[in-house]
C-alpha positions in Angstrom: -4.1 28.7 -54.2 -3.1 26.6 -51.2 -5.9 24.6 -49.7 -5.4 24.1 -46.0 -5.8 20.5 -44.9 -8.4 19.6 -42.4 -7.5 18.8 -38.8 -8.1 15.4 -37.3 -7.9 14.6 -33.6 -7.1 11.2 -32.2 -6.9 10.5 -28.5 -4.4 7.8 -27.4 -2.8 6.4 -24.4 -0.1 4.7 -26.6 1.1 2.3 -23.9 0.9 -0.5 -26.4 0.8 0.5 -30.1 -0.8 -2.4 -32.1 -2.3 -2.8 -35.6 -5.7 -1.5 -34.3 -4.2 1.8 -33.4 -2.4 2.0 -36.7 -5.7 1.4 -38.5 -7.3 4.3 -36.7 -4.3 6.6 -37.5 -4.2 5.6 -41.1 -7.9 6.4 -41.4 -7.2 9.8 -39.7 -4.4 10.5 -42.2 -6.8 10.1 -45.1 -8.9 12.9 -43.7 -6.3 15.5 -42.9 -3.5 16.5 -40.6 -3.4 14.2 -37.5 -3.1 15.6 -34.1 -2.6 13.0 -31.3 -4.0 13.9 -27.9 -1.7 11.8 -25.7 -3.3 11.1 -22.3 -1.2 11.7 -19.2 -0.7 9.1 -16.6 -3.0 11.1 -14.3 -5.8 10.9 -16.9 -5.3 7.2 -17.6 -5.4 6.0 -14.0 -8.9 7.6 -13.7 -10.3 4.8 -15.8 -7.8 2.0 -16.0 -4.4 0.8 -14.7 -1.3 2.9 -14.8 0.6 2.5 -18.1 3.7 0.5 -18.1 5.6 3.2 -20.1 5.9 6.7 -18.7 4.3 9.7 -20.5 7.7 10.8 -21.9 8.3 7.3 -23.3 4.8 7.1 -24.8 5.2 10.6 -26.3 8.4 9.5 -28.2 6.5 6.6 -29.7 3.5 8.7 -30.7 5.7 11.4 -32.3 7.4 8.8 -34.5 4.2 7.2 -35.9 4.0 7.8 -39.6 1.4 10.5 -40.5 1.3 12.1 -37.1 1.7 15.9 -37.5 1.6 16.9 -33.9 1.4 15.4 -30.4 -0.3 17.4 -27.6 -1.1 16.6 -24.0 -4.5 15.4 -23.0 -4.8 16.0 -19.3 -8.1 14.3 -18.7 -10.1 11.3 -19.8 -12.6 13.5 -21.5 -11.7 15.2 -24.8 -13.6 18.5 -24.4 -10.8 20.7 -23.2 -8.5 19.9 -26.1 -11.4 19.9 -28.7 -12.5 23.4 -27.6 -8.9 24.7 -28.3 -8.6 23.0 -31.7 -12.1 22.6 -33.0 -11.0 19.8 -35.3 -12.9 18.9 -38.4 -12.8 15.3 -37.4 -12.3 13.1 -34.3 -11.4 9.5 -35.1 -11.9 6.8 -32.5 -12.6 3.0 -32.7 -16.2 2.1 -32.3 -15.5 0.1 -29.1 -16.3 3.1 -27.0 -20.0 3.0 -27.9 -20.4 0.7 -24.9 -18.7 0.6 -21.6 -17.3 3.2 -19.2 -16.3 5.6 -22.1 -19.7 5.9 -23.7 -20.5 9.1 -21.7 -17.3 10.7 -23.0 -18.2 9.7 -26.5 -21.5 11.5 -26.2 -19.7 14.6 -25.0 -17.6 14.5 -28.2 -20.6 13.9 -30.4 -22.5 16.9 -28.9 -19.5 19.2 -29.1 -18.7 18.3 -32.8 -22.4 18.8 -33.7 -22.2 22.4 -32.3 -20.0 23.6 -35.2 -20.3 20.9 -37.8 -17.4 18.6 -36.9 -17.7 14.9 -37.5 -16.9 11.8 -35.4 -15.4 8.9 -37.5 -15.5 5.5 -35.9 -13.6 2.7 -37.7 -14.6 -0.8 -36.6 -12.8 -2.1 -33.6 -10.0 -4.5 -34.5 -11.2 -7.8 -33.1 -8.8 -9.7 -30.9 -6.5 -6.8 -30.3 -6.6 -4.4 -27.4 -4.2 -2.7 -24.9 -6.1 -4.5 -22.1 -5.6 -8.0 -23.7 -1.9 -7.3 -24.4 -1.5 -6.1 -20.8 -3.0 -9.4 -19.6 -0.5 -11.3 -21.7 2.3 -9.3 -20.1 0.8 -10.0 -16.7 1.1 -13.7 -17.3 4.8 -13.2 -18.0 5.2 -11.4 -14.7 7.3 -8.4 -13.8 10.8 -7.5 -12.5 11.6 -6.4 -8.9 12.7 -2.9 -10.1 9.6 -2.4 -12.3 7.3 -3.4 -9.3 9.1 -1.0 -7.0 9.0 1.9 -9.5 5.3 1.4 -10.0 4.5 2.4 -6.4 6.5 5.6 -6.8 4.8 6.4 -10.1 1.4 5.8 -8.5 2.2 8.3 -5.8 3.1 10.8 -8.5 -0.2 10.5 -10.4 -3.0 9.2 -8.2 -4.6 11.3 -5.5 -5.4 8.1 -3.5 -3.8 4.6 -3.6 -6.1 1.8 -2.7 -4.5 -1.3 -1.1 -6.1 -4.7 -0.1 -4.7 -7.4 2.1 -3.6 -10.8 0.7 -2.4 -13.8 2.7 -1.6 -16.3 0.0 -1.3 -16.7 -3.8 -5.0 -17.0 -4.4 -5.9 -13.9 -2.5 -3.0 -12.1 -4.3 -4.8 -13.0 -7.6 -8.0 -11.4 -6.2 -6.2 -8.2 -5.4 -4.5 -8.3 -8.8 -7.5 -8.9 -11.0 -10.7 -7.7 -9.3 -12.2 -4.6 -10.8 -15.7 -2.9 -11.0 -17.1 -0.3 -13.3 -17.9 3.0 -11.6 -19.3 5.7 -13.9 -16.5 6.6 -16.3 -14.0 4.6 -14.4 -12.9 1.0 -13.9 -11.9 0.8 -10.2 -9.4 -1.7 -9.0 -6.8 -2.1 -6.2 -3.5 -0.5 -6.7 -1.3 -2.6 -4.4 -1.2 -5.6 -2.1 -0.8 -5.5 1.7 0.8 -8.5 3.3 -0.2 -8.3 7.0 1.6 -10.1 9.9 -1.9 -10.6 11.4 -3.5 -12.3 8.5 -0.3 -14.3 7.6 -0.2 -15.6 11.2 -3.9 -16.3 11.4 -3.9 -18.1 8.0 -1.3 -20.4 9.5 -3.3 -21.0 12.6 -0.8 -19.1 14.8 -1.3 -16.2 17.1 -0.3 -12.7 16.0 2.6 -12.3 18.5 5.5 -12.5 16.1 5.7 -16.3 16.4 5.6 -16.6 12.6 9.2 -15.5 11.9 10.5 -13.5 9.0 11.8 -16.6 7.2 8.4 -18.1 7.2 6.8 -14.9 6.2 9.1 -14.7 3.2 7.4 -17.9 1.9 4.0 -16.1 1.8 5.6 -13.0 0.3 7.1 -15.0 -2.5 3.8 -16.9 -3.1 2.1 -13.5 -3.8 5.0 -12.0 -5.8 5.0 -15.1 -8.0 1.4 -14.5 -9.3 1.1 -10.7 -9.2 2.5 -7.6 -10.8 1.2 -4.8 -8.5 3.2 -3.2 -5.8 3.5 -5.0 -2.5 3.6 -3.4 0.9 4.8 -5.5 3.9 3.7 -5.2 7.5 7.1 -5.4 9.2 5.7 -5.1 12.8 8.4 -3.2 14.7 11.2 -4.2 12.3 13.0 -6.0 15.2 16.5 -5.1 16.3 18.1 -2.4 14.2 20.8 -4.9 13.0 18.0 -7.3 11.9 16.0 -4.6 10.2 18.9 -3.7 8.0 18.9 -7.2 6.5 15.1 -7.2 6.3 15.3 -4.1 4.1 18.0 -5.6 1.9 16.0 -8.8 1.4 12.7 -7.2 0.7 14.2 -4.7 -1.8 15.9 -7.5 -3.6 12.6 -9.3 -4.0 10.9 -6.3 -5.4 8.7 -5.4 -2.4 7.8 -1.7 -2.7 7.5 -0.7 0.9 7.7 -1.9 4.5 5.7 -0.4 7.3 7.2 -0.6 10.8 5.5 0.5 14.0 7.2 2.4 16.9 6.7 -0.3 19.5 9.1 -2.6 21.3 8.9 -6.0 23.0 6.6 -8.9 22.3 4.3 -8.2 19.4 0.7 -7.4 20.4 -2.0 -6.5 17.9 -2.5 -2.7 18.0 -6.3 -2.9 18.0 -6.0 -4.4 21.5 -4.8 -0.9 22.6 -4.2 -0.5 26.3 -6.1 -3.7 27.2 -2.7 -5.4 27.0 0.8 -4.1 27.9 2.3 -2.5 24.9 5.5 -0.3 25.0 6.2 2.5 22.6 9.7 2.9 21.3 11.7 6.1 22.1 11.7 8.7 19.3 15.5 8.6 19.2 15.8 4.8 18.9 13.0 4.5 16.2 14.6 7.4 14.2 17.9 5.5 14.3 16.1 2.4 12.9 14.6 4.4 10.1 17.8 6.1 9.1 19.8 2.8 9.3 17.2 1.2 7.1 17.3 3.9 4.5 21.1 3.7 4.3 20.9 -0.1 3.8 18.7 0.1 0.6 20.3 0.1 -2.8 17.7 1.7 -5.0 15.8 5.0 -4.4 12.4 3.2 -5.0 12.1 1.1 -1.8 10.0 2.9 0.8 10.2 2.7 4.6 7.0 3.9 6.2 6.8 4.8 9.9 3.7 3.8 11.8 2.8 5.9 14.8 1.1 4.2 17.7 0.6 7.2 19.9 -3.2 7.3 19.5 -3.5 3.6 20.0 -1.6 3.7 23.2 -3.3 6.9 24.4 -0.1 8.9 24.4 -2.0 11.9 22.9 -2.1 13.9 19.7 0.8 16.1 20.6 3.0 13.0 20.9 1.8 11.7 17.5 2.6 15.0 15.8 6.0 15.2 17.5 6.9 11.7 16.3 5.6 12.4 12.8 8.0 15.4 12.4 10.9 13.4 13.9 10.3 10.4 11.7 10.1 12.5 8.5 13.4 14.2 9.5 15.0 10.7 10.0 14.1 9.8 6.4 10.7 8.0 6.5 9.2 7.9 3.1 5.6 8.1 4.4 3.8 8.3 7.7 1.1 5.9 8.9 -1.2 7.1 11.6 -3.1 4.4 13.4 -6.3 4.5 15.5 -8.6 1.9 17.1 -11.5 4.4 17.6 -14.9 3.6 16.0 -15.1 7.3 14.9 -12.6 8.8 12.4 -12.5 12.0 14.4 -9.0 11.7 15.8 -7.6 10.6 12.5 -9.1 13.7 10.8 -7.7 15.9 13.6 -4.2 14.4 13.0 -4.7 15.0 9.2 -5.6 18.6 9.8 -2.5 19.2 12.0 -0.3 17.2 9.6 -1.4 19.4 6.7 0.3 22.4 8.4 3.7 20.7 8.3 6.4 22.5 6.3 7.9 19.1 5.3 5.4 16.3 4.5 5.5 12.8 3.1 2.5 10.7 1.9 0.0 9.9 4.7 -1.2 6.4 5.2 -4.3 5.1 7.1 -5.9 1.8 7.9 -9.6 2.4 8.5 -10.5 -0.9 10.1 -12.5 0.3 13.1 -13.6 3.6 11.7 -14.7 2.1 8.3 -17.7 4.4 7.9 -15.5 7.1 6.4 -15.2 7.1 2.6 -12.1 7.2 0.5 -13.1 10.7 -0.8 -13.3 12.0 2.7 -9.9 10.6 3.5 -8.4 12.0 0.3 -9.9 15.4 1.0 -8.2 15.2 4.4 -4.8 14.7 2.8 -4.5 10.9 3.0 -2.6 9.3 0.1 -2.7 5.6 0.8 -5.7 3.6 2.3 -5.1 0.0 3.4 -7.9 -2.5 3.8 -5.8 -4.6 6.1 -7.6 -7.9 6.8 -10.8 -8.1 5.0 -10.2 -11.0 2.6 -9.3 -13.3 5.5 -12.1 -12.1 7.7 -14.7 -12.6 5.0 -13.4 -16.0 4.0 -13.6 -17.6 7.4 -17.4 -17.3 8.0 -18.0 -18.6 4.5 -15.8 -21.7 5.1 -17.4 -22.4 8.5 -20.9 -22.2 6.9 -19.8 -24.7 4.3 -18.3 -27.1 6.9 -21.5 -26.9 9.1 -23.7 -27.5 6.1 -21.8 -30.7 5.2 -22.1 -31.9 8.8 -25.8 -31.1 9.1 -26.8 -32.6 5.8 -24.4 -35.5 5.5 -23.6 -34.5 2.0 -22.2 -31.4 0.1 -25.1 -30.8 -2.3 -26.5 -27.9 -0.2 -23.2 -26.1 -0.5 -23.3 -25.9 -4.3 -24.7 -22.3 -4.3 -21.9 -21.1 -2.1 -19.0 -22.8 -4.0 -17.3 -22.1 -7.3 -17.9 -24.8 -9.9 -14.9 -27.1 -10.4 -14.7 -25.9 -14.0 -14.2 -22.3 -12.9 -11.5 -23.4 -10.4 -9.6 -25.1 -13.2 -9.7 -21.9 -15.3 -8.9 -19.6 -12.4 -5.2 -20.0 -12.4 -3.3 -19.5 -15.7 -2.2 -22.8 -16.9 -4.5 -24.8 -14.6 -6.6 -26.1 -17.4 -3.8 -27.4 -19.6 
């Protein structure tokens, strides 16, 4: 008489397989036939950063682990969909999920297993080893230009909304890189860094009129690339002359920048939020399309993105003009469309999104909700937006704090009163890797 072996389910991301994972799988092997539920990229990004390896690469690894009988796809962070199909005798997971963002998912597993007599086995967490800690070590080593560019393309494939925050030096780049908050079952963080011509100019004490040239801006770009691994999107203003734009694309792609956004304006740079208060001239559709197509032909890899920024609503040229330009820029090869507005209400942006959704040919839609910032990311995502850029908030929030500190020192003739607003020196020394050695 053949006694069928019991089934054991193990959920894995398998981006980094370390001894802790092997301990869990070995325990599972002792209980029966091991089925790995391999989480997709889409599932993983709902609660932590996108894996370094693709799903297909991770699947090859999981299939070749000793003792694994079968690998199936787990399309969500939760286990219930797969568990209802399999009804395994056991689920094996390290005991580290008893606390933190996954404890709710753990409870779902416990309740479901109890409904038919299944059992949850939780081997002790292997101290000092985790995928997150290994990722941090890799972060310290840095990344390559191609890996960074590919990451933006992968994010667009798996995330419904990409969240981008401005940085204007290496320190603010580290804030974008490392800041995260727990939110329900998720750990939320920024997906990419925006390097703005406005904040780069203001941080240097210069007006935002294109005075800070591309060579100077490359210094800031390199500062941020040196200390981060996330994708970087560059504010390229108008891109300059077509002949200059071609070299700009080549340079940024070589550095590993993921995308450049160029606006369809000509002449001396004026900040878009000034609108019609100052003289701003919109480029012709034909000339801007030529700039886009020449830029696309100049790039070497397929990963670098050129994003066309439409200024029609800013310059009060009308919605029909914005829609006409969007169609033309997509046809010219633009990898995404940014629609800009200086209105305090998101209404015209939502109207554009609605019209855009009817396009036969679409590319990802980008917005910068600086003036209409009451709208939520969910509302923007529901409207079809794929990338949201918070374009200047780190610079704008830092300035009032620094002025407050400067005034306090002047008023009190000492710095004691600033203590509560300042980081301890010990924390500053530990802030930058290698700074405390």
